[in-house]
C-alpha positions as CSV (number, residue, x, y, z in Angstrom):
1,X,2.6,-153.7,-172.7
2,X,3.6,-156.8,-170.7
3,X,7.1,-158.0,-170.0
4,X,6.4,-161.2,-171.8
5,X,5.2,-159.3,-175.2
6,X,8.5,-157.1,-174.9
7,X,10.5,-160.6,-174.5
8,X,8.7,-162.1,-177.2
9,X,9.6,-159.1,-180.1
10,X,13.2,-158.8,-178.7
11,X,13.3,-162.7,-178.9
12,X,12.2,-163.0,-182.4
13,X,13.7,-160.0,-183.6
14,X,17.1,-161.4,-183.2
15,X,16.0,-165.1,-184.6
16,X,17.1,-165.1,-188.3
17,X,14.8,-167.9,-189.0
18,X,11.5,-165.6,-187.8
19,X,9.7,-163.7,-190.7
20,X,7.6,-161.0,-190.3
21,X,4.6,-159.1,-192.4
22,X,2.8,-155.8,-192.2
23,X,-0.1,-154.8,-194.0
24,X,-3.7,-155.6,-194.6
25,X,-5.8,-157.9,-196.6
26,X,-4.5,-157.3,-200.3
27,X,-1.5,-155.6,-199.5
28,X,1.5,-156.7,-197.4
29,X,5.2,-156.3,-197.0
30,X,7.3,-159.2,-195.9
31,X,10.7,-159.1,-194.2
32,X,13.4,-162.0,-193.7
33,X,16.7,-162.3,-193.5
34,X,19.2,-165.2,-194.1
35,X,21.7,-166.6,-191.6
36,X,25.0,-165.0,-191.9
37,X,23.6,-161.8,-193.6
38,X,24.7,-158.6,-192.4
39,X,22.2,-157.2,-190.3
40,X,22.1,-154.1,-187.9
41,X,20.1,-155.1,-184.6
42,X,18.0,-153.1,-182.2
43,X,16.7,-154.8,-179.0
44,X,15.4,-152.5,-176.3
45,X,11.9,-152.0,-174.4
46,X,11.3,-148.9,-176.6
47,X,12.1,-150.5,-179.7
48,X,13.3,-153.6,-182.1
49,X,14.3,-153.6,-185.3
50,X,16.5,-155.4,-187.9
51,X,18.1,-154.0,-191.0
52,X,20.0,-155.4,-193.8
53,X,20.9,-154.4,-197.4
54,X,17.5,-155.8,-198.8
55,X,15.0,-154.5,-196.4
56,X,14.3,-153.8,-192.7
57,X,11.8,-153.9,-189.8
58,X,11.5,-151.4,-187.5
59,X,8.8,-152.1,-184.6
60,X,7.9,-149.6,-181.3
61,X,6.1,-151.5,-179.2
62,X,2.7,-150.1,-177.9
63,X,1.5,-150.5,-174.6
64,X,-1.9,-151.6,-176.4
65,X,-0.4,-154.5,-178.2
66,X,-1.9,-157.9,-177.9
67,X,-0.1,-160.8,-179.3
68,X,-2.2,-163.5,-180.7
69,X,-0.9,-166.8,-181.7
70,X,-2.8,-169.4,-184.2
71,X,-2.5,-172.0,-186.6
72,X,-4.4,-172.5,-189.9
73,X,-5.0,-175.1,-192.6
74,X,-2.7,-175.1,-195.7
75,X,-3.0,-177.3,-198.7
76,X,-0.3,-179.7,-197.4
77,X,0.1,-178.9,-193.6
78,X,-0.5,-176.0,-191.3
79,X,0.8,-172.6,-190.8
80,X,1.8,-170.7,-187.9
81,X,1.9,-167.0,-186.7
82,X,1.4,-164.4,-184.2
83,X,-0.8,-161.5,-184.7
84,X,0.1,-158.3,-183.1
85,X,-3.1,-156.6,-182.6
86,X,-4.3,-153.2,-181.8
87,X,-7.6,-152.6,-180.6
88,X,-10.1,-151.2,-183.8
89,X,-10.1,-147.8,-182.2
90,X,-6.1,-147.5,-181.7
91,X,-5.1,-148.9,-185.1
92,X,-6.3,-146.5,-187.6
93,X,-3.6,-144.8,-190.0
94,X,-4.3,-142.0,-192.7
95,X,-6.6,-143.8,-194.9
96,X,-5.5,-141.9,-198.0
97,X,-7.4,-142.9,-201.3
98,X,-5.4,-140.8,-203.4
99,X,-1.6,-140.4,-204.2
100,X,-0.4,-138.1,-201.6
101,X,3.0,-136.5,-200.9
102,X,3.9,-137.2,-197.6
103,X,7.5,-135.4,-197.5
104,X,10.8,-136.4,-196.4
105,X,11.1,-139.7,-194.7
106,X,12.6,-138.8,-190.9
107,X,11.7,-142.0,-189.5
108,X,13.6,-144.3,-191.8
109,X,15.9,-146.3,-189.7
110,X,19.0,-146.0,-192.2
111,X,20.2,-142.3,-191.9
112,X,21.1,-142.1,-195.9
113,X,17.4,-142.5,-196.6
114,X,15.8,-139.8,-194.3
115,X,15.8,-137.0,-197.0
116,X,14.1,-138.9,-199.6
117,X,10.5,-138.2,-200.2
118,X,7.7,-140.5,-199.1
119,X,4.4,-141.0,-201.5
120,X,1.3,-142.6,-199.8
121,X,0.2,-144.7,-202.6
122,X,-3.5,-144.4,-201.3
123,X,-4.7,-147.7,-201.0
124,X,-7.2,-146.3,-198.2
125,X,-6.6,-149.5,-195.8
126,X,-7.6,-149.1,-192.1
127,X,-4.6,-150.3,-190.4
128,X,-1.5,-149.3,-192.9
129,X,-0.4,-146.8,-195.1
130,X,1.5,-148.2,-198.2
131,X,4.1,-145.8,-199.5
132,X,6.9,-145.4,-201.8
133,X,10.3,-143.6,-200.9
134,X,11.7,-141.6,-203.6
135,X,15.2,-140.4,-203.8
136,X,15.2,-139.4,-207.3
137,X,14.2,-135.5,-207.3
138,X,13.2,-135.7,-210.8
139,X,10.7,-138.5,-210.4
140,X,9.3,-137.0,-207.2
141,X,8.6,-133.9,-209.5
142,X,6.9,-135.7,-212.0
143,X,4.7,-137.9,-209.4
144,X,3.6,-134.3,-207.8
145,X,1.7,-134.0,-211.2
146,X,-0.4,-136.6,-210.3
147,X,-1.0,-136.2,-206.5
148,X,-4.7,-136.5,-205.6
149,X,-5.3,-139.2,-208.3
150,X,-6.1,-142.8,-207.4
151,X,-3.2,-144.7,-208.8
152,X,-4.9,-147.5,-210.4
153,X,-7.5,-145.1,-212.4
154,X,-7.3,-145.6,-215.8
155,X,-5.0,-143.4,-217.8
156,X,-3.0,-142.6,-214.5
157,X,0.8,-143.0,-215.6
158,X,2.2,-142.8,-211.9
159,X,2.0,-146.4,-211.2
160,X,4.3,-147.1,-214.3
161,X,6.8,-144.4,-213.4
162,X,7.0,-146.2,-209.9
163,X,7.4,-149.6,-211.4
164,X,10.1,-148.3,-213.8
165,X,12.1,-146.6,-210.8
166,X,12.0,-149.6,-208.3
167,X,12.0,-147.3,-205.2
168,X,11.9,-148.3,-201.8
169,X,8.4,-149.7,-200.7
170,X,7.8,-148.5,-197.0
171,X,4.6,-150.0,-195.3
172,X,3.5,-148.6,-192.2
173,X,1.1,-149.3,-189.1
174,X,0.9,-148.1,-185.9
175,X,3.4,-150.6,-184.4
176,X,6.4,-149.7,-186.9
177,X,7.3,-150.3,-190.5
178,X,8.6,-153.0,-193.0
179,X,10.7,-151.3,-195.9
180,X,11.9,-153.3,-199.2
181,X,15.0,-152.2,-200.9
182,X,14.9,-155.1,-203.5
183,X,13.6,-154.4,-207.0
184,X,9.6,-154.8,-207.6
185,X,9.3,-158.0,-210.0
186,X,7.3,-157.7,-213.1
187,X,3.8,-158.9,-213.2
188,X,4.7,-162.2,-214.9
189,X,8.0,-162.3,-212.5
190,X,8.4,-164.3,-208.9
191,X,8.8,-162.5,-205.7
192,X,12.6,-162.3,-204.7
193,X,13.7,-164.4,-201.9
194,X,14.1,-162.0,-198.7
195,X,11.9,-158.7,-198.3
196,X,9.1,-158.1,-200.9
197,X,5.9,-157.1,-201.1
198,X,2.4,-158.3,-202.6
199,X,-0.4,-155.9,-203.6
200,X,-3.6,-157.2,-204.9
201,X,-6.0,-154.5,-205.9
202,X,-9.1,-156.8,-206.1
203,X,-8.6,-158.0,-202.5
204,X,-7.9,-154.5,-201.2
205,X,-11.3,-153.5,-202.7
206,X,-13.1,-155.9,-199.9
207,X,-11.7,-153.6,-197.0
208,X,-10.9,-156.3,-195.0
209,X,-8.3,-156.1,-192.4
210,X,-7.4,-159.8,-192.4
211,X,-8.2,-163.0,-194.2
212,X,-11.4,-164.7,-192.9
213,X,-9.6,-167.8,-192.2
214,X,-7.6,-166.1,-189.6
215,X,-8.8,-165.8,-186.1
216,X,-8.4,-162.6,-184.2
217,X,-9.8,-161.6,-180.9
218,X,-13.1,-159.7,-180.9
219,X,-12.6,-155.8,-181.5
220,X,-8.9,-155.9,-182.3
221,X,-7.0,-155.6,-185.6
222,X,-3.7,-157.2,-186.6
223,X,-1.3,-154.5,-187.3
224,X,1.8,-156.7,-188.2
225,X,2.3,-160.4,-187.8
226,X,5.5,-162.6,-187.0
227,X,6.0,-166.1,-188.0
228,X,8.1,-168.3,-185.9
229,X,10.5,-170.7,-187.4
230,X,8.0,-173.8,-188.3
231,X,8.8,-177.2,-187.6
232,X,8.3,-178.9,-191.0
233,X,8.7,-176.2,-193.4
234,X,12.2,-174.1,-194.0
235,X,11.9,-170.4,-194.8
236,X,10.8,-170.8,-198.3
237,X,8.1,-173.1,-197.4
238,X,10.1,-176.3,-198.6
239,X,9.4,-179.3,-196.7
240,X,12.2,-180.2,-193.8
241,X,12.6,-182.8,-191.3
242,X,10.1,-182.5,-188.3
243,X,11.8,-180.3,-185.8
244,X,10.5,-181.2,-182.2
245,X,12.0,-178.1,-180.4
246,X,10.3,-175.8,-182.8
247,X,7.3,-177.4,-182.5
248,X,7.2,-177.3,-178.6
249,X,8.1,-173.8,-178.8
250,X,5.3,-172.6,-180.7
251,X,2.9,-174.6,-178.6
252,X,4.1,-172.6,-175.6
253,X,3.3,-169.6,-177.3
254,X,0.0,-170.9,-178.4
255,X,-0.7,-171.6,-174.7
256,X,0.7,-168.3,-173.7
257,X,-1.4,-166.1,-176.1
258,X,-3.6,-168.3,-178.4
259,X,-7.1,-169.6,-178.0
260,X,-7.4,-171.6,-174.9
261,X,-10.4,-173.6,-176.3
262,X,-8.6,-174.5,-179.4
263,X,-5.5,-175.6,-177.3
264,X,-7.7,-177.6,-174.8
265,X,-9.4,-179.3,-178.2
266,X,-6.0,-180.2,-179.4
267,X,-4.7,-181.8,-176.4
268,X,-8.0,-183.5,-176.1
269,X,-7.3,-184.9,-179.5
270,X,-3.6,-185.9,-178.8
271,X,-4.6,-188.0,-175.9
272,X,-7.3,-189.9,-177.7
273,X,-5.2,-190.8,-180.6
274,X,-2.2,-191.8,-178.2
275,X,-4.5,-193.8,-176.3
276,X,-5.9,-195.6,-179.6
277,X,-9.6,-194.4,-179.0
278,X,-11.3,-194.5,-182.2
279,X,-12.6,-191.1,-183.7
280,X,-15.4,-189.5,-181.9
281,X,-17.4,-186.5,-182.5
282,X,-16.2,-183.4,-180.9
283,X,-18.4,-180.4,-180.3
284,X,-16.7,-177.2,-180.9
285,X,-16.8,-174.1,-183.4
286,X,-14.9,-173.3,-186.6
287,X,-11.5,-172.5,-184.7
288,X,-11.8,-176.0,-182.8
289,X,-12.5,-177.9,-186.0
290,X,-9.4,-176.3,-187.4
291,X,-7.5,-177.1,-184.0
292,X,-8.6,-180.8,-184.6
293,X,-7.0,-181.0,-188.2
294,X,-4.0,-179.1,-187.5
295,X,-3.2,-181.5,-184.1
296,X,-3.7,-184.3,-186.3
297,X,-1.2,-183.2,-189.3
298,X,1.0,-182.3,-186.8
299,X,1.2,-185.9,-185.0
300,X,1.3,-187.3,-188.5
301,X,4.4,-184.9,-189.4
302,X,5.7,-185.7,-185.9
303,X,6.0,-189.3,-187.1
304,X,4.1,-190.4,-183.5
305,X,3.3,-194.3,-183.7
306,X,-0.6,-194.6,-183.2
307,X,-2.6,-197.3,-184.9
308,X,-5.6,-194.9,-184.4
309,X,-4.1,-191.8,-186.2
310,X,-5.2,-193.2,-189.7
311,X,-8.8,-193.1,-188.7
312,X,-9.1,-189.9,-187.1
313,X,-7.5,-188.3,-190.1
314,X,-9.7,-190.2,-192.6
315,X,-12.7,-189.0,-189.9
316,X,-11.7,-185.3,-189.7
317,X,-9.2,-184.1,-192.2
318,X,-10.1,-183.9,-195.8
319,X,-7.4,-183.5,-198.5
320,X,-8.8,-179.9,-199.5
321,X,-7.4,-176.7,-198.3
322,X,-9.3,-174.1,-196.6
323,X,-7.4,-171.4,-198.2
324,X,-8.2,-169.4,-201.3
325,X,-5.2,-168.6,-203.6
326,X,-5.4,-165.2,-202.8
327,X,-5.2,-165.7,-199.0
328,X,-2.5,-168.1,-199.7
329,X,-0.4,-165.6,-201.4
330,X,-0.8,-163.4,-198.3
331,X,0.3,-166.4,-196.1
332,X,3.7,-167.6,-194.6
333,X,4.7,-171.2,-193.4
334,X,2.6,-173.5,-195.3
């Protein structure tokens, strides 16, 4: 792993405005923390972690990590993220398809959790295992009666037991884990602020490793994501005054570890709009077309003065979203 990647992880784990996720298409754990919230941080070349009373993230940098920065279109703006990818041949986890007792969680970042029992929920995903951590020995004994059964099978009471007990959720990839200590919301409830999980069984059945709208390099699989602070949205996705420093910081990340063609197309569009040139056809692929729309929305959000911007927006940017509702539920920073 490069020194630049180590620096990226150490810098972002210390930033309370950076958010994180780990999982697959249809099931993710998200970690975030508030400014001023108690946190135990680790920043080294061997590990980075942040643990709060609501949850934790612990990553062990792998030499094969490739960070890949990208931007995408949302209903009203854009998102930005860095996928922490591993080669497809190196990312596989256990891919269990039934409830499985894993044993004591000796890798838990908090010592008090290391005697509790991990149960893999058996979602069968390639790059992540999805577990609950059971401290209640009676509940662990009851769950053992259903080991070997799929948790979503009709008539299987295991998931109901888990939902009632509200155990820690522990999502694990080859790069590390995210843990959630907050209660599981009811089916009709809203996810709590801060660390939480999303599980959408219908999407899990697709077997995809990531949404179709997210570009990742060929042969690579995203095993975790980080979401640096957005220039136009706060951590809850609400609009905020445009922050030029945040914008510049992520554009530097795009230049360092994003798609060079997309960055070049964005730069061409910005220069053309600032020069007052009328909209012109730009030959590019899907990622490039997304880059054009993102560039125009960023210029509008930044308040850059150009008589041509409105014409470019009318020509290239429709008001519709490119994200399905399901995909949007698995995204940040919209």
